[in-house]
PDB file of N, CA, C and O in Angstrom:
ATOM      1  N   MET A   1      43.534   0.427   7.676  1.00  0.00           N
ATOM      2  CA  MET A   1      42.351   1.271   7.688  1.00  0.00           C
ATOM      3  C   MET A   1      42.560   2.422   8.668  1.00  0.00           C
ATOM      4  O   MET A   1      43.153   2.273   9.736  1.00  0.00           O
ATOM      5  N   SER A   2      42.057   3.544   8.263  1.00  0.00           N
ATOM      6  CA  SER A   2      42.174   4.712   9.130  1.00  0.00           C
ATOM      7  C   SER A   2      41.067   4.687  10.191  1.00  0.00           C
ATOM      8  O   SER A   2      40.120   3.904  10.114  1.00  0.00           O
ATOM      9  N   LYS A   3      41.216   5.550  11.157  1.00  0.00           N
ATOM     10  CA  LYS A   3      40.230   5.630  12.233  1.00  0.00           C
ATOM     11  C   LYS A   3      38.873   6.065  11.685  1.00  0.00           C
ATOM     12  O   LYS A   3      37.833   5.582  12.132  1.00  0.00           O
ATOM     13  N   LYS A   4      38.890   6.980  10.714  1.00  0.00           N
ATOM     14  CA  LYS A   4      37.647   7.452  10.113  1.00  0.00           C
ATOM     15  C   LYS A   4      36.929   6.320   9.373  1.00  0.00           C
ATOM     16  O   LYS A   4      35.702   6.231   9.421  1.00  0.00           O
ATOM     17  N   ALA A   5      37.681   5.463   8.694  1.00  0.00           N
ATOM     18  CA  ALA A   5      37.087   4.334   7.968  1.00  0.00           C
ATOM     19  C   ALA A   5      36.440   3.343   8.927  1.00  0.00           C
ATOM     20  O   ALA A   5      35.370   2.803   8.644  1.00  0.00           O
ATOM     21  N   ILE A   6      37.084   3.108  10.050  1.00  0.00           N
ATOM     22  CA  ILE A   6      36.533   2.188  11.045  1.00  0.00           C
ATOM     23  C   ILE A   6      35.249   2.751  11.643  1.00  0.00           C
ATOM     24  O   ILE A   6      34.283   2.014  11.843  1.00  0.00           O
ATOM     25  N   ILE A   7      35.232   4.037  11.928  1.00  0.00           N
ATOM     26  CA  ILE A   7      34.048   4.675  12.502  1.00  0.00           C
ATOM     27  C   ILE A   7      32.878   4.606  11.525  1.00  0.00           C
ATOM     28  O   ILE A   7      31.754   4.308  11.928  1.00  0.00           O
ATOM     29  N   ILE A   8      33.130   4.877  10.251  1.00  0.00           N
ATOM     30  CA  ILE A   8      32.067   4.822   9.246  1.00  0.00           C
ATOM     31  C   ILE A   8      31.519   3.401   9.128  1.00  0.00           C
ATOM     32  O   ILE A   8      30.308   3.211   9.020  1.00  0.00           O
ATOM     33  N   THR A   9      32.394   2.414   9.147  1.00  0.00           N
ATOM     34  CA  THR A   9      31.954   1.025   9.044  1.00  0.00           C
ATOM     35  C   THR A   9      31.146   0.607  10.274  1.00  0.00           C
ATOM     36  O   THR A   9      30.134  -0.080  10.140  1.00  0.00           O
ATOM     37  N   VAL A  10      31.576   1.007  11.453  1.00  0.00           N
ATOM     38  CA  VAL A  10      30.849   0.674  12.687  1.00  0.00           C
ATOM     39  C   VAL A  10      29.472   1.333  12.697  1.00  0.00           C
ATOM     40  O   VAL A  10      28.496   0.723  13.134  1.00  0.00           O
ATOM     41  N   ILE A  11      29.389   2.564  12.223  1.00  0.00           N
ATOM     42  CA  ILE A  11      28.083   3.230  12.123  1.00  0.00           C
ATOM     43  C   ILE A  11      27.181   2.451  11.174  1.00  0.00           C
ATOM     44  O   ILE A  11      25.989   2.289  11.436  1.00  0.00           O
ATOM     45  N   GLY A  12      27.749   1.969  10.074  1.00  0.00           N
ATOM     46  CA  GLY A  12      26.975   1.160   9.137  1.00  0.00           C
ATOM     47  C   GLY A  12      26.467  -0.125   9.757  1.00  0.00           C
ATOM     48  O   GLY A  12      25.336  -0.536   9.501  1.00  0.00           O
ATOM     49  N   VAL A  13      27.296  -0.763  10.571  1.00  0.00           N
ATOM     50  CA  VAL A  13      26.884  -1.997  11.250  1.00  0.00           C
ATOM     51  C   VAL A  13      25.732  -1.710  12.213  1.00  0.00           C
ATOM     52  O   VAL A  13      24.773  -2.478  12.281  1.00  0.00           O
ATOM     53  N   ILE A  14      25.824  -0.622  12.945  1.00  0.00           N
ATOM     54  CA  ILE A  14      24.770  -0.272  13.906  1.00  0.00           C
ATOM     55  C   ILE A  14      23.467   0.062  13.186  1.00  0.00           C
ATOM     56  O   ILE A  14      22.399  -0.417  13.568  1.00  0.00           O
ATOM     57  N   VAL A  15      23.558   0.885  12.145  1.00  0.00           N
ATOM     58  CA  VAL A  15      22.357   1.247  11.381  1.00  0.00           C
ATOM     59  C   VAL A  15      21.745   0.005  10.735  1.00  0.00           C
ATOM     60  O   VAL A  15      20.524  -0.155  10.735  1.00  0.00           O
ATOM     61  N   GLY A  16      22.575  -0.866  10.192  1.00  0.00           N
ATOM     62  CA  GLY A  16      22.084  -2.091   9.571  1.00  0.00           C
ATOM     63  C   GLY A  16      21.422  -3.026  10.564  1.00  0.00           C
ATOM     64  O   GLY A  16      20.405  -3.647  10.253  1.00  0.00           O
ATOM     65  N   ALA A  17      21.990  -3.130  11.756  1.00  0.00           N
ATOM     66  CA  ALA A  17      21.398  -3.986  12.787  1.00  0.00           C
ATOM     67  C   ALA A  17      20.022  -3.468  13.200  1.00  0.00           C
ATOM     68  O   ALA A  17      19.083  -4.246  13.369  1.00  0.00           O
ATOM     69  N   ILE A  18      19.914  -2.173  13.357  1.00  0.00           N
ATOM     70  CA  ILE A  18      18.619  -1.579  13.706  1.00  0.00           C
ATOM     71  C   ILE A  18      17.613  -1.804  12.582  1.00  0.00           C
ATOM     72  O   ILE A  18      16.460  -2.155  12.833  1.00  0.00           O
ATOM     73  N   ALA A  19      18.057  -1.601  11.341  1.00  0.00           N
ATOM     74  CA  ALA A  19      17.165  -1.804  10.193  1.00  0.00           C
ATOM     75  C   ALA A  19      16.745  -3.267  10.077  1.00  0.00           C
ATOM     76  O   ALA A  19      15.596  -3.556   9.741  1.00  0.00           O
ATOM     77  N   GLY A  20      17.659  -4.185  10.349  1.00  0.00           N
ATOM     78  CA  GLY A  20      17.325  -5.604  10.297  1.00  0.00           C
ATOM     79  C   GLY A  20      16.281  -5.982  11.336  1.00  0.00           C
ATOM     80  O   GLY A  20      15.358  -6.742  11.045  1.00  0.00           O
ATOM     81  N   TYR A  21      16.424  -5.456  12.539  1.00  0.00           N
ATOM     82  CA  TYR A  21      15.432  -5.764  13.580  1.00  0.00           C
ATOM     83  C   TYR A  21      14.076  -5.133  13.258  1.00  0.00           C
ATOM     84  O   TYR A  21      13.027  -5.747  13.456  1.00  0.00           O
ATOM     85  N   VAL A  22      14.116  -3.902  12.759  1.00  0.00           N
ATOM     86  CA  VAL A  22      12.857  -3.235  12.391  1.00  0.00           C
ATOM     87  C   VAL A  22      12.161  -4.009  11.278  1.00  0.00           C
ATOM     88  O   VAL A  22      10.938  -4.148  11.290  1.00  0.00           O
ATOM     89  N   TYR A  23      12.929  -4.512  10.318  1.00  0.00           N
ATOM     90  CA  TYR A  23      12.336  -5.326   9.252  1.00  0.00           C
ATOM     91  C   TYR A  23      11.706  -6.587   9.826  1.00  0.00           C
ATOM     92  O   TYR A  23      10.597  -6.957   9.439  1.00  0.00           O
ATOM     93  N   TYR A  24      12.399  -7.247  10.743  1.00  0.00           N
ATOM     94  CA  TYR A  24      11.833  -8.444  11.389  1.00  0.00           C
ATOM     95  C   TYR A  24      10.534  -8.102  12.110  1.00  0.00           C
ATOM     96  O   TYR A  24       9.547  -8.831  12.009  1.00  0.00           O
ATOM     97  N   HIS A  25      10.542  -6.991  12.835  1.00  0.00           N
ATOM     98  CA  HIS A  25       9.397  -6.638  13.668  1.00  0.00           C
ATOM     99  C   HIS A  25       8.162  -6.294  12.836  1.00  0.00           C
ATOM    100  O   HIS A  25       7.057  -6.734  13.153  1.00  0.00           O
ATOM    101  N   TYR A  26       8.346  -5.511  11.775  1.00  0.00           N
ATOM    102  CA  TYR A  26       7.195  -5.040  11.010  1.00  0.00           C
ATOM    103  C   TYR A  26       6.837  -5.931   9.818  1.00  0.00           C
ATOM    104  O   TYR A  26       5.665  -6.005   9.449  1.00  0.00           O
ATOM    105  N   VAL A  27       7.803  -6.603   9.214  1.00  0.00           N
ATOM    106  CA  VAL A  27       7.515  -7.448   8.051  1.00  0.00           C
ATOM    107  C   VAL A  27       7.601  -8.909   8.456  1.00  0.00           C
ATOM    108  O   VAL A  27       6.610  -9.638   8.397  1.00  0.00           O
ATOM    109  N   GLY A  28       8.789  -9.333   8.868  1.00  0.00           N
ATOM    110  CA  GLY A  28       8.983 -10.675   9.399  1.00  0.00           C
ATOM    111  C   GLY A  28       8.552 -11.798   8.480  1.00  0.00           C
ATOM    112  O   GLY A  28       8.476 -11.641   7.261  1.00  0.00           O
ATOM    113  N   CYS A  29       8.274 -12.928   9.090  1.00  0.00           N
ATOM    114  CA  CYS A  29       7.867 -14.118   8.357  1.00  0.00           C
ATOM    115  C   CYS A  29       6.776 -14.804   9.173  1.00  0.00           C
ATOM    116  O   CYS A  29       7.027 -15.286  10.277  1.00  0.00           O
ATOM    117  N   ALA A  30       5.581 -14.843   8.630  1.00  0.00           N
ATOM    118  CA  ALA A  30       4.442 -15.379   9.376  1.00  0.00           C
ATOM    119  C   ALA A  30       4.527 -16.890   9.569  1.00  0.00           C
ATOM    120  O   ALA A  30       4.125 -17.399  10.616  1.00  0.00           O
ATOM    121  N   SER A  31       5.044 -17.615   8.579  1.00  0.00           N
ATOM    122  CA  SER A  31       5.052 -19.077   8.664  1.00  0.00           C
ATOM    123  C   SER A  31       6.217 -19.623   9.487  1.00  0.00           C
ATOM    124  O   SER A  31       6.148 -20.751   9.975  1.00  0.00           O
ATOM    125  N   GLY A  32       7.286 -18.841   9.649  1.00  0.00           N
ATOM    126  CA  GLY A  32       8.443 -19.306  10.401  1.00  0.00           C
ATOM    127  C   GLY A  32       9.422 -20.120   9.585  1.00  0.00           C
ATOM    128  O   GLY A  32      10.375 -20.665  10.141  1.00  0.00           O
ATOM    129  N   THR A  33       9.216 -20.219   8.277  1.00  0.00           N
ATOM    130  CA  THR A  33      10.111 -21.007   7.430  1.00  0.00           C
ATOM    131  C   THR A  33      11.140 -20.152   6.695  1.00  0.00           C
ATOM    132  O   THR A  33      11.992 -20.693   5.990  1.00  0.00           O
ATOM    133  N   CYS A  34      11.078 -18.862   6.842  1.00  0.00           N
ATOM    134  CA  CYS A  34      12.040 -17.983   6.178  1.00  0.00           C
ATOM    135  C   CYS A  34      13.373 -18.051   6.932  1.00  0.00           C
ATOM    136  O   CYS A  34      13.401 -17.941   8.157  1.00  0.00           O
ATOM    137  N   ALA A  35      14.459 -18.229   6.208  1.00  0.00           N
ATOM    138  CA  ALA A  35      15.760 -18.427   6.855  1.00  0.00           C
ATOM    139  C   ALA A  35      16.253 -17.178   7.576  1.00  0.00           C
ATOM    140  O   ALA A  35      16.823 -17.285   8.662  1.00  0.00           O
ATOM    141  N   ILE A  36      16.050 -16.016   7.006  1.00  0.00           N
ATOM    142  CA  ILE A  36      16.613 -14.800   7.586  1.00  0.00           C
ATOM    143  C   ILE A  36      15.620 -14.111   8.518  1.00  0.00           C
ATOM    144  O   ILE A  36      15.995 -13.689   9.611  1.00  0.00           O
ATOM    145  N   THR A  37      14.383 -13.993   8.110  1.00  0.00           N
ATOM    146  CA  THR A  37      13.438 -13.174   8.871  1.00  0.00           C
ATOM    147  C   THR A  37      12.593 -13.948   9.870  1.00  0.00           C
ATOM    148  O   THR A  37      11.679 -13.375  10.463  1.00  0.00           O
ATOM    149  N   SER A  38      12.867 -15.230  10.075  1.00  0.00           N
ATOM    150  CA  SER A  38      12.046 -15.988  11.020  1.00  0.00           C
ATOM    151  C   SER A  38      12.435 -15.734  12.474  1.00  0.00           C
ATOM    152  O   SER A  38      11.614 -15.917  13.372  1.00  0.00           O
ATOM    153  N   LYS A  39      13.676 -15.314  12.715  1.00  0.00           N
ATOM    154  CA  LYS A  39      14.150 -15.032  14.071  1.00  0.00           C
ATOM    155  C   LYS A  39      14.765 -13.638  14.108  1.00  0.00           C
ATOM    156  O   LYS A  39      15.392 -13.217  13.135  1.00  0.00           O
ATOM    157  N   PRO A  40      14.595 -12.913  15.214  1.00  0.00           N
ATOM    158  CA  PRO A  40      15.148 -11.558  15.274  1.00  0.00           C
ATOM    159  C   PRO A  40      16.682 -11.528  15.240  1.00  0.00           C
ATOM    160  O   PRO A  40      17.267 -10.584  14.710  1.00  0.00           O
ATOM    161  N   LEU A  41      17.325 -12.537  15.792  1.00  0.00           N
ATOM    162  CA  LEU A  41      18.791 -12.557  15.787  1.00  0.00           C
ATOM    163  C   LEU A  41      19.327 -12.677  14.365  1.00  0.00           C
ATOM    164  O   LEU A  41      20.259 -11.964  13.991  1.00  0.00           O
ATOM    165  N   ASN A  42      18.748 -13.571  13.575  1.00  0.00           N
ATOM    166  CA  ASN A  42      19.187 -13.740  12.191  1.00  0.00           C
ATOM    167  C   ASN A  42      18.994 -12.459  11.388  1.00  0.00           C
ATOM    168  O   ASN A  42      19.888 -12.041  10.652  1.00  0.00           O
ATOM    169  N   SER A  43      17.849 -11.851  11.527  1.00  0.00           N
ATOM    170  CA  SER A  43      17.542 -10.639  10.791  1.00  0.00           C
ATOM    171  C   SER A  43      18.458  -9.485  11.207  1.00  0.00           C
ATOM    172  O   SER A  43      18.906  -8.708  10.364  1.00  0.00           O
ATOM    173  N   THR A  44      18.730  -9.379  12.498  1.00  0.00           N
ATOM    174  CA  THR A  44      19.600  -8.317  13.003  1.00  0.00           C
ATOM    175  C   THR A  44      21.037  -8.508  12.532  1.00  0.00           C
ATOM    176  O   THR A  44      21.680  -7.544  12.115  1.00  0.00           O
ATOM    177  N   LEU A  45      21.549  -9.725  12.589  1.00  0.00           N
ATOM    178  CA  LEU A  45      22.916  -9.979  12.142  1.00  0.00           C
ATOM    179  C   LEU A  45      23.067  -9.776  10.640  1.00  0.00           C
ATOM    180  O   LEU A  45      24.073  -9.232  10.185  1.00  0.00           O
ATOM    181  N   TYR A  46      22.082 -10.204   9.876  1.00  0.00           N
ATOM    182  CA  TYR A  46      22.133 -10.008   8.423  1.00  0.00           C
ATOM    183  C   TYR A  46      22.099  -8.519   8.089  1.00  0.00           C
ATOM    184  O   TYR A  46      22.836  -8.059   7.217  1.00  0.00           O
ATOM    185  N   GLY A  47      21.252  -7.774   8.775  1.00  0.00           N
ATOM    186  CA  GLY A  47      21.190  -6.325   8.567  1.00  0.00           C
ATOM    187  C   GLY A  47      22.492  -5.653   8.941  1.00  0.00           C
ATOM    188  O   GLY A  47      22.921  -4.721   8.261  1.00  0.00           O
ATOM    189  N   ALA A  48      23.133  -6.105  10.015  1.00  0.00           N
ATOM    190  CA  ALA A  48      24.416  -5.534  10.432  1.00  0.00           C
ATOM    191  C   ALA A  48      25.495  -5.805   9.385  1.00  0.00           C
ATOM    192  O   ALA A  48      26.308  -4.928   9.094  1.00  0.00           O
ATOM    193  N   LEU A  49      25.509  -6.993   8.825  1.00  0.00           N
ATOM    194  CA  LEU A  49      26.480  -7.336   7.797  1.00  0.00           C
ATOM    195  C   LEU A  49      26.293  -6.471   6.554  1.00  0.00           C
ATOM    196  O   LEU A  49      27.256  -5.905   6.036  1.00  0.00           O
ATOM    197  N   ILE A  50      25.072  -6.371   6.085  1.00  0.00           N
ATOM    198  CA  ILE A  50      24.786  -5.583   4.889  1.00  0.00           C
ATOM    199  C   ILE A  50      25.051  -4.097   5.146  1.00  0.00           C
ATOM    200  O   ILE A  50      25.577  -3.409   4.271  1.00  0.00           O
ATOM    201  N   GLY A  51      24.700  -3.599   6.318  1.00  0.00           N
ATOM    202  CA  GLY A  51      24.958  -2.199   6.651  1.00  0.00           C
ATOM    203  C   GLY A  51      26.442  -1.885   6.696  1.00  0.00           C
ATOM    204  O   GLY A  51      26.872  -0.844   6.198  1.00  0.00           O
ATOM    205  N   GLY A  52      27.229  -2.775   7.287  1.00  0.00           N
ATOM    206  CA  GLY A  52      28.670  -2.568   7.332  1.00  0.00           C
ATOM    207  C   GLY A  52      29.293  -2.568   5.949  1.00  0.00           C
ATOM    208  O   GLY A  52      30.149  -1.737   5.645  1.00  0.00           O
ATOM    209  N   LEU A  53      28.861  -3.500   5.114  1.00  0.00           N
ATOM    210  CA  LEU A  53      29.382  -3.543   3.744  1.00  0.00           C
ATOM    211  C   LEU A  53      28.960  -2.321   2.937  1.00  0.00           C
ATOM    212  O   LEU A  53      29.753  -1.773   2.171  1.00  0.00           O
ATOM    213  N   LEU A  54      27.721  -1.899   3.107  1.00  0.00           N
ATOM    214  CA  LEU A  54      27.222  -0.749   2.365  1.00  0.00           C
ATOM    215  C   LEU A  54      27.930   0.539   2.770  1.00  0.00           C
ATOM    216  O   LEU A  54      28.342   1.314   1.907  1.00  0.00           O
ATOM    217  N   PHE A  55      28.073   0.770   4.043  1.00  0.00           N
ATOM    218  CA  PHE A  55      28.737   1.989   4.504  1.00  0.00           C
ATOM    219  C   PHE A  55      30.227   1.962   4.185  1.00  0.00           C
ATOM    220  O   PHE A  55      30.841   3.017   4.024  1.00  0.00           O
ATOM    221  N   ASN A  56      30.814   0.779   4.093  1.00  0.00           N
ATOM    222  CA  ASN A  56      32.228   0.661   3.767  1.00  0.00           C
ATOM    223  C   ASN A  56      32.509   1.098   2.329  1.00  0.00           C
ATOM    224  O   ASN A  56      33.651   1.413   1.995  1.00  0.00           O
ATOM    225  N   LEU A  57      31.496   1.121   1.485  1.00  0.00           N
ATOM    226  CA  LEU A  57      31.659   1.608   0.119  1.00  0.00           C
ATOM    227  C   LEU A  57      32.010   3.092   0.080  1.00  0.00           C
ATOM    228  O   LEU A  57      32.622   3.560  -0.880  1.00  0.00           O
ATOM    229  N   PHE A  58      31.627   3.832   1.115  1.00  0.00           N
ATOM    230  CA  PHE A  58      31.837   5.267   1.139  1.00  0.00           C
ATOM    231  C   PHE A  58      33.184   5.679   1.734  1.00  0.00           C
ATOM    232  O   PHE A  58      33.462   6.871   1.868  1.00  0.00           O
ATOM    233  N   VAL A  59      34.016   4.711   2.089  1.00  0.00           N
ATOM    234  CA  VAL A  59      35.335   4.994   2.650  1.00  0.00           C
ATOM    235  C   VAL A  59      36.311   5.210   1.509  1.00  0.00           C
ATOM    236  O   VAL A  59      36.432   4.373   0.614  1.00  0.00           O
ATOM    237  N   LYS A  60      37.011   6.346   1.546  1.00  0.00           N
ATOM    238  CA  LYS A  60      38.009   6.640   0.526  1.00  0.00           C
ATOM    239  C   LYS A  60      39.375   6.190   1.032  1.00  0.00           C
ATOM    240  O   LYS A  60      39.733   6.428   2.185  1.00  0.00           O
ATOM    241  N   GLU A  61      40.126   5.541   0.158  1.00  0.00           N
ATOM    242  CA  GLU A  61      41.460   5.093   0.509  1.00  0.00           C
ATOM    243  C   GLU A  61      42.512   6.047  -0.080  1.00  0.00           C
ATOM    244  O   GLU A  61      42.340   6.585  -1.174  1.00  0.00           O
ATOM    245  N   ASN A  62      43.587   6.239   0.662  1.00  0.00           N
ATOM    246  CA  ASN A  62      44.698   7.033   0.156  1.00  0.00           C
ATOM    247  C   ASN A  62      45.494   6.214  -0.833  1.00  0.00           C
ATOM    248  O   ASN A  62      45.771   5.041  -0.582  1.00  0.00           O
ATOM    249  N   LYS A  63      45.867   6.808  -1.953  1.00  0.00           N
ATOM    250  CA  LYS A  63      46.623   6.101  -2.967  1.00  0.00           C
ATOM    251  C   LYS A  63      48.035   6.660  -3.078  1.00  0.00           C
ATOM    252  O   LYS A  63      48.550   6.859  -4.178  1.00  0.00           O
ATOM    253  N   ASN A  64      48.651   6.910  -1.934  1.00  0.00           N
ATOM    254  CA  ASN A  64      50.035   7.405  -1.912  1.00  0.00           C
ATOM    255  C   ASN A  64      50.995   6.247  -2.043  1.00  0.00           C
ATOM    256  O   ASN A  64      50.870   5.240  -1.347  1.00  0.00           O
ATOM    257  N   LYS A  65      51.959   6.395  -2.944  1.00  0.00           N
ATOM    258  CA  LYS A  65      52.966   5.347  -3.123  1.00  0.00           C
ATOM    259  C   LYS A  65      54.344   5.906  -2.928  1.00  0.00           C
ATOM    260  O   LYS A  65      55.328   5.175  -3.038  1.00  0.00           O
TER     261      LYS A  65
END
């Protein structure tokens, strides 16, 4: 992976983590039985994972052989 690809993926992880925490804070789970949104750590880590994967889609790979 190039340096640019790593930077884009890390930005995605950060944006996803922030989005996951914001989702927990404003939507969350009132009963506490939801697996992802019942705790802020779970929601933040899940958001970071999804953000990293989503932003990684925008990385272009060189196809030089």
